[in-house]
BANU-591993 format. One record per residue (C-alpha): residue number from 1; x, y, z. Coordinates in steps of 0.2 Angstrom, whole numbers, plus 5000, padded with zeros to 4 digits. Example, Ala and Ser with C-alpha at 12.3 -4.5 7.8 and 13.67 -1.06 7.14 Angstrom:
REM BANU-591993
1 | 5062 | 4978 | 5039
2 | 5068 | 4995 | 5036
This chain:
REM BANU-591993
1 | 4869 | 4994 | 4960
2 | 4877 | 4977 | 4961
3 | 4895 | 4975 | 4968
4 | 4904 | 4962 | 4981
5 | 4899 | 4965 | 4999
6 | 4917 | 4967 | 5004
7 | 4918 | 4982 | 4990
8 | 4903 | 4992 | 4999
9 | 4916 | 5001 | 5011
10 | 4928 | 5006 | 4998
11 | 4913 | 5011 | 4988
12 | 4908 | 5023 | 5002
13 | 4926 | 5029 | 5005
14 | 4928 | 5033 | 4986
15 | 4912 | 5043 | 4987
16 | 4919 | 5054 | 5001
17 | 4935 | 5056 | 4992
18 | 4926 | 5062 | 4976
19 | 4914 | 5075 | 4986
20 | 4931 | 5083 | 4993
21 | 4938 | 5083 | 4976
22 | 4922 | 5090 | 4968
23 | 4922 | 5075 | 4955
24 | 4907 | 5064 | 4951
25 | 4908 | 5044 | 4951
26 | 4901 | 5033 | 4937
27 | 4898 | 5015 | 4940
28 | 4912 | 5004 | 4944
29 | 4921 | 4994 | 4930
30 | 4915 | 4978 | 4931
31 | 4933 | 4969 | 4933
32 | 4937 | 4980 | 4950
33 | 4934 | 4965 | 4960
34 | 4948 | 4969 | 4974
35 | 4949 | 4988 | 4973
36 | 4936 | 5002 | 4971
37 | 4939 | 5008 | 4952
38 | 4926 | 5021 | 4943
39 | 4927 | 5033 | 4929
40 | 4928 | 5050 | 4937
41 | 4922 | 5060 | 4922
42 | 4927 | 5057 | 4904
43 | 4946 | 5059 | 4907
44 | 4949 | 5052 | 4924
45 | 4947 | 5037 | 4935
46 | 4946 | 5036 | 4955
47 | 4955 | 5020 | 4961
48 | 4952 | 5016 | 4980
49 | 4963 | 5000 | 4987
50 | 4959 | 4991 | 5003
51 | 4972 | 4992 | 5015
52 | 4975 | 4973 | 5015
53 | 4981 | 4974 | 4999
54 | 4998 | 4978 | 5004
55 | 5008 | 4976 | 4986
56 | 4998 | 4990 | 4980
57 | 5005 | 5001 | 4993
58 | 5018 | 5010 | 4982
59 | 5006 | 5012 | 4967
60 | 5005 | 5031 | 4967
61 | 5024 | 5031 | 4970
62 | 5027 | 5022 | 4956
63 | 5016 | 5032 | 4945
64 | 5024 | 5047 | 4951
65 | 5041 | 5041 | 4945
66 | 5036 | 5035 | 4928
67 | 5025 | 5051 | 4926
68 | 5016 | 5046 | 4912
69 | 5032 | 5036 | 4903
70 | 5025 | 5019 | 4900
71 | 5010 | 5021 | 4912
72 | 4994 | 5029 | 4915
73 | 4996 | 5047 | 4923
74 | 4994 | 5051 | 4942
75 | 4982 | 5066 | 4942
76 | 4980 | 5067 | 4963
77 | 4983 | 5057 | 4977
78 | 4976 | 5054 | 4994
79 | 4988 | 5044 | 5004
80 | 4978 | 5041 | 5020
81 | 4963 | 5036 | 5011
82 | 4973 | 5026 | 4999
83 | 4964 | 5034 | 4985
84 | 4972 | 5039 | 4967
85 | 4964 | 5049 | 4953
86 | 4971 | 5042 | 4939
87 | 4972 | 5047 | 4919
88 | 4958 | 5037 | 4912
89 | 4966 | 5026 | 4896
90 | 4955 | 5028 | 4880
91 | 4949 | 5017 | 4872
92 | 4957 | 5006 | 4886
93 | 4957 | 4991 | 4876
94 | 4971 | 4979 | 4881
95 | 4982 | 4967 | 4871
96 | 4975 | 4951 | 4875
97 | 4966 | 4952 | 4858
98 | 4981 | 4956 | 4847
99 | 4990 | 4943 | 4837
100 | 5003 | 4933 | 4849
101 | 5020 | 4940 | 4843
102 | 5012 | 4959 | 4842
103 | 5006 | 4958 | 4861
104 | 5023 | 4952 | 4865
105 | 5032 | 4963 | 4856
106 | 5021 | 4979 | 4863
107 | 5025 | 4971 | 4881
108 | 5043 | 4969 | 4879
109 | 5044 | 4988 | 4872
110 | 5034 | 4994 | 4886
111 | 5044 | 4985 | 4900
112 | 5059 | 4992 | 4896
113 | 5052 | 5010 | 4899
114 | 5045 | 5005 | 4915
115 | 5061 | 4996 | 4922
116 | 5071 | 5009 | 4928
117 | 5083 | 5013 | 4945
118 | 5072 | 5017 | 4959
119 | 5075 | 5016 | 4978
120 | 5065 | 5022 | 4993
121 | 5050 | 5021 | 4996
122 | 5048 | 5005 | 4986
123 | 5051 | 4988 | 4996
124 | 5062 | 4976 | 4990
125 | 5055 | 4958 | 4982
126 | 5068 | 4950 | 4993
127 | 5060 | 4953 | 5007
128 | 5043 | 4948 | 5001
129 | 5045 | 4930 | 4993
130 | 5050 | 4920 | 5007
131 | 5034 | 4925 | 5016
132 | 5025 | 4922 | 4999
133 | 5031 | 4905 | 4998
134 | 5027 | 4901 | 5017
135 | 5009 | 4906 | 5014
136 | 5006 | 4896 | 4998
137 | 5014 | 4880 | 5007
138 | 5001 | 4884 | 5022
139 | 4987 | 4887 | 5012
140 | 4987 | 4870 | 5001
141 | 4984 | 4879 | 4984
142 | 4988 | 4874 | 4968
143 | 5006 | 4875 | 4963
144 | 5011 | 4870 | 4982
145 | 5022 | 4855 | 4974
146 | 5032 | 4867 | 4966
147 | 5037 | 4875 | 4983
148 | 5053 | 4864 | 4986
149 | 5060 | 4868 | 4970
150 | 5055 | 4886 | 4969
151 | 5064 | 4887 | 4986
152 | 5080 | 4880 | 4979
153 | 5080 | 4892 | 4964
154 | 5079 | 4905 | 4975
155 | 5092 | 4902 | 4987
156 | 5103 | 4901 | 4972
157 | 5098 | 4920 | 4965
158 | 5107 | 4935 | 4972
159 | 5091 | 4946 | 4968
160 | 5095 | 4963 | 4962
161 | 5086 | 4977 | 4972
162 | 5089 | 4993 | 4962
163 | 5076 | 4991 | 4948
164 | 5058 | 4997 | 4949
165 | 5046 | 4982 | 4943
166 | 5030 | 4983 | 4939
167 | 5024 | 4967 | 4949
168 | 5008 | 4961 | 4939
169 | 5016 | 4964 | 4921
170 | 5003 | 4955 | 4909
171 | 4991 | 4957 | 4894
172 | 4977 | 4965 | 4904
173 | 4986 | 4978 | 4913
174 | 4994 | 4985 | 4895
175 | 4980 | 4996 | 4889
176 | 4978 | 5008 | 4875
177 | 4978 | 5026 | 4880
178 | 4975 | 5036 | 4863
179 | 4990 | 5034 | 4852
180 | 5001 | 5025 | 4867
181 | 5002 | 5009 | 4876
182 | 5001 | 5010 | 4894
183 | 5003 | 4999 | 4910
184 | 4991 | 5000 | 4924
185 | 4987 | 4992 | 4942
186 | 5006 | 4990 | 4947
187 | 5011 | 4981 | 4962
188 | 5028 | 4991 | 4962
189 | 5044 | 4985 | 4970
190 | 5061 | 4984 | 4969
191 | 5071 | 4971 | 4961
192 | 5075 | 4965 | 4943
193 | 5066 | 4965 | 4926
194 | 5067 | 4947 | 4925
195 | 5053 | 4945 | 4940
196 | 5041 | 4953 | 4928
197 | 5041 | 4942 | 4914
198 | 5032 | 4924 | 4922
199 | 5016 | 4935 | 4923
200 | 5016 | 4937 | 4905
201 | 5021 | 4919 | 4900
202 | 5004 | 4914 | 4909
203 | 4992 | 4926 | 4902
204 | 4978 | 4931 | 4895
205 | 4966 | 4923 | 4904
206 | 4961 | 4913 | 4891
207 | 4977 | 4907 | 4887
208 | 4984 | 4888 | 4887
209 | 5003 | 4889 | 4894
210 | 5012 | 4878 | 4879
211 | 5029 | 4876 | 4878
212 | 5032 | 4882 | 4862
213 | 5022 | 4898 | 4866
214 | 5032 | 4900 | 4882
215 | 5049 | 4898 | 4874
216 | 5044 | 4911 | 4861
217 | 5039 | 4924 | 4874
218 | 5057 | 4921 | 4882
219 | 5067 | 4924 | 4868
220 | 5057 | 4940 | 4864
221 | 5061 | 4946 | 4882
222 | 5079 | 4938 | 4880
223 | 5082 | 4949 | 4864
224 | 5080 | 4964 | 4873
225 | 5092 | 4960 | 4888
226 | 5083 | 4949 | 4901
227 | 5093 | 4935 | 4907
228 | 5085 | 4917 | 4902
229 | 5089 | 4909 | 4918
230 | 5083 | 4921 | 4928
231 | 5067 | 4923 | 4921
232 | 5066 | 4902 | 4920
233 | 5070 | 4903 | 4939
234 | 5057 | 4916 | 4943
235 | 5043 | 4907 | 4932
236 | 5044 | 4892 | 4943
237 | 5045 | 4903 | 4960
238 | 5032 | 4914 | 4956
239 | 5022 | 4900 | 4949
240 | 5024 | 4891 | 4966
241 | 5017 | 4906 | 4976
242 | 5003 | 4911 | 4963
243 | 4997 | 4893 | 4962
244 | 5001 | 4887 | 4945
245 | 4988 | 4874 | 4939
246 | 4994 | 4856 | 4934
247 | 4998 | 4859 | 4917
248 | 5006 | 4876 | 4921
249 | 5017 | 4866 | 4932
250 | 5022 | 4855 | 4920
251 | 5027 | 4868 | 4907
252 | 5037 | 4877 | 4921
253 | 5045 | 4862 | 4926
254 | 5051 | 4858 | 4908
255 | 5059 | 4877 | 4908
256 | 5073 | 4872 | 4919
């Protein structure tokens, strides 16, 4: 089986977990490049995340809190081995292929179910963002020209800490499970809903960020109660540390 060599230790760990739980594993999904994710029979998926992926540390806790309401169901977990047995979403198609306004409407409605009050064990984004900006500045990656502006905007925000956010909320992480749409692969932390909007703005993968489409998406989230100014600030901040390209940078600056 061909897979990235860095996934080999995770594959071995996943096999050990599967044997302990008495489940069989299929070949890993093609898009599982950072975690090991493979079907475990017709109704479940086994996911094992590497220790260095600290943003996924509370994924299982978030799925437990959501309990299938807006996200895939958590069936079983092994905290020590960072293994999750998840509901398998069938057919599993994401919203990237839907018409623009339909995809946005689904995301807005789904976000409203995910953004709910929470506390420990989830970490606060406010303790993470400065570190992410520092790391991006040292890396020399794309988007670093936004960092001074991002720091200024971040300093102006009194970042809230009582709402659970998905953390990676975009088209490819919103998939169909039977007659419902569910979120997958959360990087769950405490923050505010506006933090989740930016990653939706520059997706799906083939999407070219355009001012008019970006504004229409922002309007849809704002109509559901999110704050326009905070979404725009977070878009610049997150674009800075996630590596916005040159064209994305132009659109992000124009949001302010």
